[in-house]
C-alpha positions as CSV (number, residue, x, y, z in Angstrom):
1,M,13.3,-4.2,27.5
2,D,13.6,-1.5,31.0
3,I,10.6,0.4,29.6
4,F,11.8,4.1,31.8
5,E,15.3,3.6,30.8
6,R,14.1,3.8,26.7
7,I,11.8,6.6,27.8
8,A,14.9,8.4,29.0
9,A,16.9,7.2,26.1
10,Y,14.7,9.3,23.6
11,R,14.2,11.9,25.9
12,A,17.8,12.3,25.3
13,E,18.1,11.7,21.7
14,S,15.5,14.6,21.3
15,D,17.4,16.7,23.7
16,A,20.8,16.2,21.9
17,L,18.9,17.4,18.3
18,A,18.2,21.1,20.1
19,W,20.2,23.6,18.1
20,N,19.9,27.4,19.5
21,G,21.7,30.3,17.9
22,T,21.6,33.8,16.1
23,F,20.2,34.2,12.3
24,K,24.1,34.8,11.8
25,D,24.6,31.5,12.9
26,Y,22.0,30.2,10.7
27,V,23.2,31.6,7.6
28,A,26.4,29.9,8.0
29,L,24.8,26.4,8.2
30,L,23.2,27.3,5.3
31,A,26.3,28.0,3.9
32,E,27.3,24.7,4.7
33,D,23.8,22.8,4.0
34,P,21.5,24.2,2.1
35,S,18.9,21.5,3.0
36,P,17.2,23.4,5.5
37,A,16.2,26.2,3.4
38,M,13.9,23.8,1.2
39,T,10.3,24.0,0.7
40,A,7.5,22.1,2.8
41,H,6.7,20.2,-0.9
42,A,10.7,19.1,-1.3
43,R,10.6,18.2,2.5
44,V,7.9,15.7,2.0
45,Y,9.4,14.5,-1.3
46,E,12.5,14.0,0.1
47,M,11.0,12.1,3.2
48,I,9.5,9.6,0.7
49,E,13.3,9.0,-0.9
50,S,15.2,8.5,2.0
51,Y,13.2,5.2,2.4
52,G,14.6,4.1,-0.7
53,V,13.1,3.9,-4.7
54,E,13.3,0.0,-6.1
55,E,12.7,0.1,-10.1
56,L,11.4,-2.8,-11.8
57,N,10.0,-3.1,-15.0
58,G,10.6,0.7,-15.7
59,R,8.0,1.0,-12.8
60,K,8.9,3.1,-9.7
61,K,8.4,1.6,-5.8
62,Y,8.8,3.5,-3.0
63,K,9.6,1.8,-0.3
64,F,8.2,4.4,2.4
65,F,5.1,3.4,1.4
66,E,5.3,-0.9,1.8
67,Q,4.6,-1.5,5.7
68,E,0.6,0.7,5.6
69,I,-0.4,0.8,1.2
70,F,-0.4,-2.7,-0.4
71,G,-1.4,-3.5,-3.9
72,L,-1.6,0.4,-4.6
73,D,2.4,0.9,-6.4
74,R,0.4,2.5,-9.9
75,A,-1.2,5.1,-8.1
76,V,1.1,5.8,-5.7
77,E,3.6,5.7,-8.5
78,K,1.4,8.7,-9.9
79,L,1.3,10.3,-6.8
80,V,4.8,10.8,-6.1
81,E,5.9,11.2,-9.9
82,E,3.2,13.4,-10.6
83,Y,2.6,15.5,-7.7
84,F,5.6,15.4,-4.7
85,H,8.7,15.0,-7.2
86,S,7.4,18.2,-9.3
87,A,6.1,20.5,-6.3
88,A,9.3,19.9,-5.0
89,R,11.1,21.0,-8.3
90,R,9.2,24.1,-7.8
91,L,7.0,23.7,-10.9
92,D,3.4,24.9,-11.0
93,V,1.9,21.8,-9.4
94,R,3.0,23.1,-6.1
95,K,0.5,25.7,-6.4
96,R,-2.2,23.2,-6.3
97,I,-4.0,21.3,-3.3
98,L,-3.6,17.5,-3.6
99,L,-7.0,15.8,-3.7
100,L,-7.4,12.4,-2.8
101,M,-10.3,11.2,-4.4
102,G,-11.3,7.2,-4.3
103,P,-14.0,5.0,-2.6
104,V,-13.7,4.1,1.0
105,S,-11.8,2.4,2.7
106,G,-9.3,2.6,0.3
107,G,-6.4,3.9,2.2
108,K,-6.8,7.9,1.2
109,S,-6.6,8.7,5.3
110,T,-3.7,6.3,5.9
111,I,-1.6,7.4,2.9
112,V,-2.2,10.7,4.9
113,T,-1.3,9.5,8.0
114,M,2.0,8.5,6.8
115,L,3.0,11.7,5.6
116,K,2.3,13.0,9.0
117,R,4.2,10.7,10.8
118,G,6.9,10.5,7.9
119,L,7.1,14.0,8.2
120,E,7.5,14.0,12.2
121,Q,10.5,11.5,11.8
122,F,12.2,13.0,8.9
123,S,12.7,16.3,11.0
124,R,14.7,14.2,13.7
125,T,17.1,13.7,10.7
126,Q,20.3,16.2,9.6
127,R,18.5,15.9,6.0
128,G,15.2,16.9,7.3
129,A,15.9,19.7,9.7
130,V,14.0,22.4,10.2
131,Y,14.9,26.1,11.5
132,A,12.6,28.8,13.0
133,I,12.4,31.9,14.2
134,S,12.3,31.3,17.9
135,G,9.0,33.0,19.5
136,C,7.3,32.8,16.0
137,P,3.9,31.0,16.2
138,M,4.2,30.1,12.7
139,H,7.5,28.7,13.0
140,E,8.7,31.2,10.0
141,D,11.7,30.3,7.8
142,P,14.1,32.7,9.2
143,L,15.1,33.6,5.8
144,H,12.3,35.7,5.9
145,L,14.0,38.3,7.9
146,V,16.4,39.7,4.7
147,P,14.9,42.3,3.1
148,H,14.0,41.9,-0.8
149,E,16.1,44.4,-2.4
150,L,19.1,42.1,-0.6
151,R,17.5,38.6,-1.4
152,P,19.3,38.1,-5.3
153,E,22.1,38.7,-3.8
154,V,22.0,36.1,-1.2
155,E,20.1,33.8,-2.9
156,K,23.1,33.3,-5.6
157,A,25.5,33.5,-1.9
158,L,23.9,30.4,-0.6
159,Q,22.3,28.9,-3.4
160,V,18.8,28.9,-2.0
161,R,15.6,30.1,-2.9
162,I,13.2,33.2,-0.6
163,E,10.0,33.3,-0.8
164,G,7.4,34.9,1.5
165,N,7.7,37.7,4.6
166,L,7.7,37.8,7.6
167,C,4.3,37.4,9.4
168,P,2.4,40.7,11.8
169,V,4.4,38.9,15.0
170,C,8.3,39.1,14.0
171,Q,7.5,42.3,11.9
172,M,6.7,43.7,15.4
173,R,9.7,41.7,17.0
174,L,12.4,42.8,14.7
175,R,11.1,46.5,14.9
176,T,10.4,47.1,18.7
177,E,13.3,43.6,20.2
178,F,15.7,44.1,17.9
179,D,16.1,47.8,16.2
180,G,15.7,46.0,12.9
181,D,19.0,44.2,13.6
182,I,18.0,40.8,11.3
183,E,22.1,38.9,12.6
184,K,20.5,38.7,16.4
185,V,17.4,37.7,15.7
186,P,16.9,34.0,17.9
187,V,16.9,30.8,15.8
188,E,16.0,27.3,17.1
189,R,15.9,23.9,15.4
190,V,11.7,23.0,15.5
191,L,10.7,19.1,15.6
192,L,7.3,19.0,13.4
193,S,4.8,17.2,15.7
194,E,0.9,17.3,14.8
195,E,0.4,16.7,18.6
196,G,2.3,19.8,19.2
197,R,0.8,21.8,16.2
198,I,4.2,22.6,14.7
199,G,4.1,22.3,11.3
200,I,1.2,19.9,10.7
201,G,-2.6,20.6,11.2
202,T,-5.4,19.1,10.9
203,F,-8.5,20.2,9.6
204,S,-12.2,18.8,10.1
205,P,-15.9,20.0,8.9
206,S,-18.2,20.3,11.8
207,D,-21.6,21.9,11.8
208,P,-21.8,25.0,9.5
209,K,-23.5,26.8,12.1
210,S,-20.9,26.6,14.6
211,Q,-17.7,26.2,13.5
212,D,-15.6,29.6,12.8
213,I,-13.2,30.4,9.8
214,A,-11.0,31.2,13.3
215,D,-10.2,27.6,13.0
216,L,-8.5,27.7,10.2
217,T,-6.9,31.2,10.3
218,G,-6.4,32.3,13.8
219,S,-8.1,34.7,15.5
220,I,-8.6,37.7,17.9
221,D,-7.8,37.7,21.7
222,F,-10.5,40.2,22.6
223,S,-8.7,40.2,26.2
224,T,-6.0,42.1,24.8
225,I,-8.2,44.9,23.1
226,T,-8.1,47.5,25.9
227,E,-4.1,46.5,26.6
228,F,-2.8,46.9,23.0
229,G,-5.6,49.2,21.7
230,S,-6.3,48.2,18.6
231,E,-7.0,44.7,16.4
232,S,-4.7,45.4,14.0
233,D,-1.7,44.9,16.7
234,P,-0.4,41.3,16.3
235,R,-0.1,40.7,19.8
236,A,-4.3,41.3,20.5
237,Y,-4.4,38.3,17.7
238,R,-4.1,34.7,17.8
239,F,-1.9,33.3,15.1
240,D,-3.4,29.5,16.0
241,G,-5.8,28.6,13.1
242,E,-5.0,25.3,11.5
243,L,-3.7,27.3,8.5
244,N,-0.6,29.5,10.2
245,K,0.4,26.3,12.5
246,A,1.1,23.7,9.7
247,N,3.4,26.3,8.2
248,R,6.5,25.0,6.9
249,G,4.7,21.3,6.7
250,L,1.6,19.6,6.3
251,M,-2.4,20.2,6.9
252,E,-5.0,17.5,6.2
253,F,-8.2,18.9,5.2
254,Q,-10.2,16.0,6.0
255,E,-13.8,15.6,3.6
256,M,-12.6,18.9,2.3
257,L,-15.6,18.6,0.0
258,K,-18.0,18.4,3.0
259,C,-17.1,22.3,4.2
260,D,-19.5,25.5,4.2
261,E,-18.0,27.5,0.7
262,K,-16.0,30.2,3.2
263,F,-13.6,27.7,4.6
264,L,-12.4,27.3,0.9
265,W,-12.2,30.7,-0.6
266,N,-9.0,30.8,1.9
267,L,-7.4,28.6,0.0
268,L,-7.3,30.2,-3.1
269,S,-4.8,32.4,-2.7
270,L,-3.0,30.1,-0.6
271,T,-2.4,27.8,-3.2
272,Q,-1.9,30.1,-6.0
273,E,0.2,32.9,-4.2
274,G,1.6,31.3,-0.9
275,N,-0.4,33.5,1.4
276,F,-3.7,34.0,2.7
277,K,-6.3,36.9,4.5
278,A,-6.4,36.5,8.5
279,G,-8.0,39.5,10.4
280,R,-6.8,42.9,9.8
281,F,-3.5,42.2,8.1
282,A,-1.4,42.3,5.4
283,L,-1.6,38.9,3.3
284,I,0.2,36.4,5.5
285,S,2.8,34.2,4.2
286,A,2.3,30.0,4.4
287,D,4.6,27.7,2.8
288,E,2.8,24.4,3.4
289,L,1.2,21.5,1.4
290,I,-2.8,21.0,1.8
291,V,-3.3,17.7,0.9
292,A,-7.5,16.6,0.9
293,H,-9.5,14.0,0.7
294,T,-12.5,13.1,-0.4
295,N,-14.8,10.3,-2.4
296,E,-16.0,10.5,-5.7
297,S,-19.7,10.9,-5.5
298,E,-19.0,14.2,-3.5
299,Y,-16.1,14.9,-5.9
300,K,-18.8,14.7,-9.0
301,S,-21.1,17.2,-6.9
302,F,-18.5,19.6,-6.4
303,I,-17.4,19.9,-10.2
304,A,-21.2,19.8,-11.5
305,N,-21.4,23.3,-9.1
306,K,-20.4,26.0,-11.1
307,K,-19.0,28.1,-8.3
308,N,-16.3,26.0,-7.6
309,E,-14.0,26.3,-10.8
310,A,-12.0,28.7,-9.2
311,L,-11.4,26.6,-6.9
312,Q,-11.1,23.0,-8.7
313,S,-8.7,24.7,-11.4
314,R,-6.4,24.6,-8.5
315,M,-6.8,21.3,-7.6
316,I,-4.6,18.2,-8.6
317,V,-6.8,15.1,-8.5
318,M,-5.2,11.7,-7.5
319,P,-7.5,8.6,-8.0
320,I,-6.8,6.0,-5.0
321,P,-8.1,3.3,-6.3
322,Y,-9.0,-0.2,-4.4
323,N,-6.2,-2.8,-5.1
324,L,-6.4,-5.3,-7.3
325,K,-4.2,-7.8,-6.8
326,V,-5.4,-10.7,-4.2
327,S,-1.7,-11.5,-2.6
328,Q,-2.1,-7.6,-1.2
329,E,-5.5,-8.0,-0.4
330,E,-4.4,-11.1,2.2
331,K,-1.7,-8.4,3.4
332,I,-4.5,-6.2,4.5
333,Y,-6.6,-8.3,6.0
334,A,-3.5,-9.7,8.2
335,K,-2.3,-6.2,9.0
336,L,-6.2,-5.0,10.2
337,I,-6.4,-9.0,12.5
338,G,-3.2,-8.3,13.9
339,Q,-4.3,-5.7,15.0
340,S,-6.8,-6.8,16.8
341,D,-6.6,-8.9,20.3
342,M,-7.9,-12.0,18.4
343,G,-4.0,-13.2,17.4
344,H,-4.7,-16.6,19.7
345,V,-7.1,-17.6,16.6
346,H,-5.6,-19.5,14.5
347,I,-6.1,-18.3,10.7
348,A,-5.9,-21.3,8.3
349,P,-3.8,-21.0,5.5
350,H,-5.4,-19.8,2.4
351,A,-8.1,-18.7,4.4
352,L,-7.9,-14.9,4.1
353,R,-7.1,-15.5,0.2
354,S,-10.2,-16.9,0.1
355,A,-11.6,-13.5,1.5
356,A,-9.4,-11.8,-1.0
357,V,-10.7,-13.2,-4.2
358,F,-14.1,-12.6,-3.6
359,S,-13.7,-8.8,-2.8
360,I,-11.1,-8.5,-5.8
361,L,-13.8,-10.1,-8.3
362,T,-16.0,-7.3,-7.0
363,R,-13.9,-4.4,-8.0
364,L,-12.7,-5.9,-11.5
365,K,-14.5,-4.6,-14.5
366,E,-15.7,-7.5,-17.6
367,T,-13.0,-6.2,-20.3
368,K,-13.7,-6.7,-23.8
369,K,-10.7,-8.5,-24.8
370,Q,-11.8,-12.3,-26.1
371,G,-10.9,-15.0,-24.0
372,I,-10.7,-13.4,-20.6
373,D,-12.7,-13.8,-17.6
374,L,-12.7,-12.2,-14.5
375,V,-10.9,-15.0,-13.0
376,K,-8.3,-15.2,-15.6
377,K,-7.7,-11.2,-15.7
378,M,-7.7,-11.4,-11.9
379,R,-4.9,-14.2,-12.0
380,L,-2.9,-11.8,-14.3
381,Y,-3.3,-8.4,-12.1
382,D,-1.7,-10.7,-9.6
383,G,1.2,-11.3,-11.3
384,E,0.3,-15.0,-12.3
385,E,1.1,-16.4,-15.5
386,V,-1.9,-17.0,-17.7
387,E,-1.0,-19.2,-20.7
388,G,-1.7,-17.2,-23.9
389,Y,-1.1,-13.9,-22.1
390,K,2.1,-11.7,-22.1
391,D,2.7,-8.2,-20.1
392,A,1.2,-6.4,-23.4
393,D,-1.8,-8.1,-22.4
394,L,-1.7,-7.1,-18.8
395,K,-1.4,-3.6,-19.7
396,E,-3.9,-3.3,-22.1
397,L,-6.3,-5.0,-19.7
398,Q,-4.9,-2.3,-17.0
399,N,-5.4,0.7,-19.1
400,E,-9.2,-0.4,-20.6
401,Y,-10.8,1.2,-17.6
402,L,-9.6,4.3,-15.9
403,E,-12.1,3.5,-13.1
404,E,-11.4,0.3,-12.3
405,G,-10.9,-0.3,-8.7
406,M,-13.4,2.4,-7.5
407,S,-16.4,0.5,-6.6
408,G,-17.0,-3.0,-5.2
409,V,-16.6,-4.5,-1.9
410,D,-14.4,-2.2,0.2
411,P,-11.5,-4.2,2.9
412,R,-13.4,-3.0,6.0
413,Y,-17.0,-5.0,5.1
414,V,-14.7,-8.4,5.0
415,I,-12.8,-7.0,7.9
416,N,-16.5,-7.0,10.0
417,R,-17.5,-10.2,9.0
418,I,-14.1,-11.7,10.2
419,S,-14.5,-10.1,12.8
420,S,-18.0,-10.8,13.4
421,A,-17.6,-14.9,13.4
422,L,-14.3,-14.7,15.3
423,I,-16.5,-13.2,18.4
424,K,-20.0,-15.1,18.0
425,Q,-18.2,-18.4,17.6
426,D,-15.5,-19.5,20.1
427,I,-13.2,-21.2,17.8
428,Q,-9.7,-21.9,18.0
429,C,-9.3,-22.0,14.2
430,M,-10.3,-19.8,11.2
431,G,-11.0,-21.7,7.8
432,A,-11.4,-20.6,4.6
433,L,-15.1,-21.7,4.4
434,D,-15.9,-20.2,7.9
435,I,-14.8,-16.9,6.4
436,L,-16.7,-17.2,3.2
437,R,-20.1,-18.1,5.2
438,A,-19.3,-15.3,7.3
439,I,-19.1,-13.0,4.1
440,K,-22.3,-14.7,2.3
441,D,-24.5,-14.0,6.0
442,G,-23.7,-10.7,5.9
443,L,-24.8,-9.5,2.2
444,D,-28.2,-9.4,3.5
445,Q,-27.1,-6.8,6.2
446,H,-25.5,-5.0,3.9
447,A,-27.8,-1.8,3.6
448,S,-25.9,-0.1,0.3
449,I,-25.8,-3.3,-1.9
450,T,-28.9,-3.9,-4.4
451,K,-30.4,-6.7,-5.2
452,E,-28.6,-7.6,-8.8
453,E,-24.6,-6.7,-6.8
454,R,-26.2,-9.2,-4.2
455,D,-26.8,-11.6,-7.2
456,R,-23.5,-11.1,-8.7
457,Y,-21.2,-11.4,-5.6
458,L,-23.4,-14.3,-4.3
459,N,-21.7,-16.0,-7.6
460,F,-18.2,-14.5,-6.7
461,I,-18.6,-16.3,-3.4
462,S,-19.1,-19.5,-5.6
463,I,-15.8,-18.9,-7.6
464,A,-13.5,-18.2,-4.6
465,R,-14.9,-21.5,-3.0
466,K,-14.1,-23.0,-6.5
467,E,-10.5,-21.5,-6.0
468,Y,-10.4,-22.6,-2.7
469,D,-11.0,-26.4,-3.5
470,E,-8.2,-26.4,-6.1
471,I,-6.0,-25.3,-3.7
472,A,-6.8,-27.5,-1.2
473,K,-6.6,-30.4,-3.5
474,K,-3.2,-29.3,-4.7
475,E,-2.0,-28.5,-0.7
476,V,-3.1,-32.3,0.1
477,Q,-1.7,-33.4,-3.1
478,K,2.1,-32.1,-2.2
479,A,1.7,-33.4,1.0
480,F,0.8,-36.8,-0.2
481,V,3.4,-36.3,-3.2
482,Y,6.4,-35.7,-0.5
483,S,5.5,-38.4,1.3
484,F,6.4,-40.1,-2.1
485,E,9.5,-38.1,-3.1
486,E,11.2,-41.1,-3.9
487,S,8.6,-41.5,-6.5
488,A,8.3,-38.0,-7.6
489,K,12.2,-38.1,-8.6
490,T,11.4,-41.5,-10.4
491,L,9.7,-40.3,-12.0
492,F,11.2,-36.9,-13.2
493,E,14.4,-38.7,-14.1
494,N,12.2,-41.1,-16.0
495,Y,10.6,-38.1,-17.8
496,L,14.0,-36.1,-18.7
497,D,15.5,-39.5,-20.3
498,N,12.4,-39.8,-22.7
499,I,12.8,-36.2,-23.9
500,E,16.6,-36.3,-24.0
501,S,15.5,-39.2,-25.9
502,F,13.1,-37.6,-28.3
503,C,14.7,-34.2,-28.8
504,N,17.9,-35.8,-30.2
505,W,16.7,-38.7,-32.4
506,T,18.4,-41.5,-30.5
507,K,16.8,-44.4,-29.1
508,R,17.0,-45.0,-24.8
509,R,18.4,-48.1,-22.8
510,D,16.1,-50.0,-20.8
511,P,18.4,-50.1,-17.5
512,L,17.0,-53.4,-16.4
513,T,17.4,-56.1,-19.7
514,D,19.6,-53.4,-21.7
515,E,17.4,-53.3,-24.4
516,E,17.4,-50.2,-26.9
517,L,13.8,-48.4,-26.6
518,D,12.0,-45.4,-28.3
519,P,10.8,-42.2,-26.4
520,D,7.8,-43.4,-24.2
521,E,5.2,-41.3,-26.1
522,R,2.7,-42.4,-23.7
523,L,4.4,-41.2,-20.2
524,M,5.8,-38.2,-21.4
525,R,2.0,-37.0,-22.4
526,S,0.5,-38.1,-19.5
527,I,2.6,-35.8,-17.3
528,E,3.2,-32.9,-20.0
529,E,-1.4,-32.7,-20.3
530,Q,-1.3,-32.5,-16.2
531,I,-0.6,-28.7,-16.9
532,G,-2.3,-28.0,-20.4
533,I,0.8,-28.4,-22.9
534,S,-1.0,-29.3,-25.7
535,E,0.4,-31.8,-28.9
536,N,1.6,-29.0,-31.2
537,A,3.9,-27.3,-27.8
538,K,5.3,-30.3,-26.6
539,K,8.5,-30.1,-28.6
540,A,8.7,-26.3,-28.2
541,F,8.5,-27.5,-23.8
542,R,10.4,-30.5,-24.3
543,E,13.3,-28.7,-25.9
544,E,13.1,-25.5,-22.9
545,I,13.8,-28.4,-20.2
546,L,16.7,-29.6,-22.1
547,I,18.0,-26.2,-22.9
548,R,17.3,-25.5,-18.9
549,I,19.4,-28.5,-18.2
550,S,22.6,-27.8,-20.5
551,A,22.4,-24.2,-18.8
552,Y,23.0,-25.8,-15.4
553,S,25.2,-28.6,-17.0
554,R,27.3,-25.8,-18.2
555,K,27.2,-24.0,-14.5
556,G,28.2,-27.6,-13.1
557,R,25.0,-27.9,-11.2
558,K,22.4,-30.2,-11.3
559,F,19.5,-30.0,-13.1
560,E,16.5,-30.7,-9.9
561,Y,13.1,-31.8,-9.7
562,N,12.6,-28.4,-8.3
563,H,14.4,-26.0,-10.4
564,H,11.3,-26.0,-13.1
565,D,7.9,-24.7,-12.0
566,R,5.8,-26.0,-14.3
567,L,7.2,-29.3,-14.8
568,R,7.4,-29.8,-10.7
569,E,3.8,-29.2,-11.1
570,A,3.5,-31.5,-14.3
571,I,5.3,-34.0,-11.8
572,E,3.2,-33.3,-8.8
573,K,-0.3,-33.8,-10.6
574,K,0.6,-36.8,-12.5
575,L,1.7,-38.5,-8.8
576,F,-1.2,-37.2,-7.5
577,A,-3.2,-38.2,-10.0
578,D,-2.1,-42.2,-10.1
579,L,-2.3,-42.1,-5.8
580,K,-5.8,-40.1,-6.0
581,D,-7.6,-43.5,-5.2
582,I,-5.1,-43.7,-1.9
583,V,-6.0,-40.5,-1.0
584,K,-9.6,-40.8,-1.1
585,I,-9.4,-44.3,0.6
586,T,-6.9,-42.6,3.5
587,T,-8.6,-39.5,3.8
588,S,-12.7,-40.5,3.7
589,T,-12.3,-43.4,5.2
590,K,-14.3,-43.7,9.0
591,T,-12.2,-46.2,10.6
592,P,-8.8,-46.1,8.8
593,D,-6.3,-49.0,9.6
594,E,-3.2,-49.0,10.6
595,S,-1.1,-48.0,7.9
596,Q,-3.9,-46.0,6.6
597,L,-3.5,-43.9,10.5
598,K,0.3,-43.7,9.9
599,R,-0.7,-41.9,6.2
600,I,-2.4,-39.6,7.4
601,N,-0.8,-38.8,10.5
602,E,2.5,-38.2,8.2
603,V,0.5,-36.0,5.4
604,S,-0.6,-33.9,9.1
605,K,2.2,-33.7,10.3
606,R,3.9,-32.2,6.9
607,L,1.0,-29.9,6.6
608,I,1.8,-28.4,10.3
609,D,5.1,-28.2,10.4
610,E,5.9,-27.0,6.8
611,H,2.7,-25.3,5.7
612,G,1.4,-23.1,8.4
613,Y,-1.0,-25.5,9.7
614,C,-2.5,-26.2,13.2
615,P,-3.7,-29.4,14.5
616,V,-7.2,-28.9,13.7
617,C,-7.4,-27.5,10.6
618,A,-4.9,-29.9,9.0
619,N,-7.6,-32.6,10.1
620,E,-10.5,-30.0,8.6
621,L,-8.5,-29.8,5.4
622,L,-7.9,-33.6,4.9
623,R,-11.5,-34.4,5.4
624,Y,-12.5,-31.4,3.4
625,V,-10.7,-32.9,0.1
626,G,-11.7,-36.4,1.0
627,S,-15.3,-35.1,0.8
628,L,-14.4,-33.4,-1.8
629,L,-12.6,-36.4,-3.9
630,N,-15.2,-38.8,-3.4
631,R,-18.0,-36.4,-5.2
């Protein structure tokens, strides 16, 4: 790629988006497409929707958040539907501050950053175009030029809504520069930009003794007082506070509840009435979405103070808990590692999953539902099938504790431990045991963990290790079974012949002796028991397989070995059980003979080619599984 050529192309794209005209031209533009007159809340919602929405099992998944936010589908759906969608339709929630409340490193800041970046990009599209009065320090909506008496007629003609008044600067310019002729007022297209302070603002609290309210509402320009003679002259005032610059878009209020009270008072009228007080001027209109974030302990302290009741009533609090899905937690770690300069270190398959299992277990709460322990609950949450439990049980578990996911180990801790291990050890590949060891070593240094929590966490590390042990054995099992592919297919066909005979009350014919035989119950049960099919459930399971075969047959397709996940798993486990001694000897012998060495190399090659292992972690896996089988 030619860097400068791409930069030039980008600059040309930006130049092509420029639009300049008069208020009369802008009205003509609105007559064709009224979307530029949408509110800031509607603009955010339209931006999110523009990326696409998937609906599955009655739940909506917003693609806008997919690349950065993992495992928070329910929280995001609630956020979009209950706040952004409602606010976009001008319901009363748009007059509320959006407060994202959740534990540290839970994704609150990421969500806000995504909204800001998304708005910037959306303003570059035709649908998200923003037009403002040229020269206005607040990038004001040109429709504010329409006199209040004429607004009902204009609204009806253009199919828009006009809310708010001209800022002091535009009021003065309309009188002095344009002699009240609104048709001639220049209008331009603006591109929202946090860096350029156009439509996106960020306010961060600092020392209450030194921070000035001017950071929010602007300040008097004392150097011009002598020139213009009055503090109430708009030309003697800098409209450069975050509330001024965030007009038409979004303002992020970082750690809002840490702010001094006087900074929050301005938000009372801004949220409810859409205006705020600055200097010696009348109330200044502002159309902006205010989004703040805080943690749970600060929020509880805030609501405990009776003086904060007025502001509290003007907030919509959206809990943003930790992710509770193992597969999504893996993606978080992979994303964070991918952003580092440690890409040359290979992360072994299932290594991040082991860390994710530990993290999720620390966040889950013990259920009162009988028969479900934390591991089963973890699997259900991750979309895995757990025998004896259905979707209704999952929903019941998810609704049992509203605060679930608001505590536990945060992703930063795990990433810090992985980073520490990567830096300290000069290694080519990091496996699951390396990561779990690093997490365990860091518990003593974690200042906020009590002794009781440490003991619990050590137990969760042990569970994560056991989960990995099962995965490791299964991984080697698969590699060995593939080496005996024909044996697996033969066993599969044999099982199908027997269940067909069993379900149809017929005898099967021996292919060698042509002798009529009863169904081989011992063989069928030896396979079914591998996946926990009970004696009472065997008939239903066998009939289900036959129905599946019949369905494939009607479509002219052959029912293959891999077309039924549970049956495939049972066949593999049965074959592996029969091969266990071979695996044990092959993987654990210190001086393998030629045939054993050949088999090790075949399995190792399959692990590397098809399962994502490198030569280092493939050999380590085989040695580790050998030691497990010899215990």
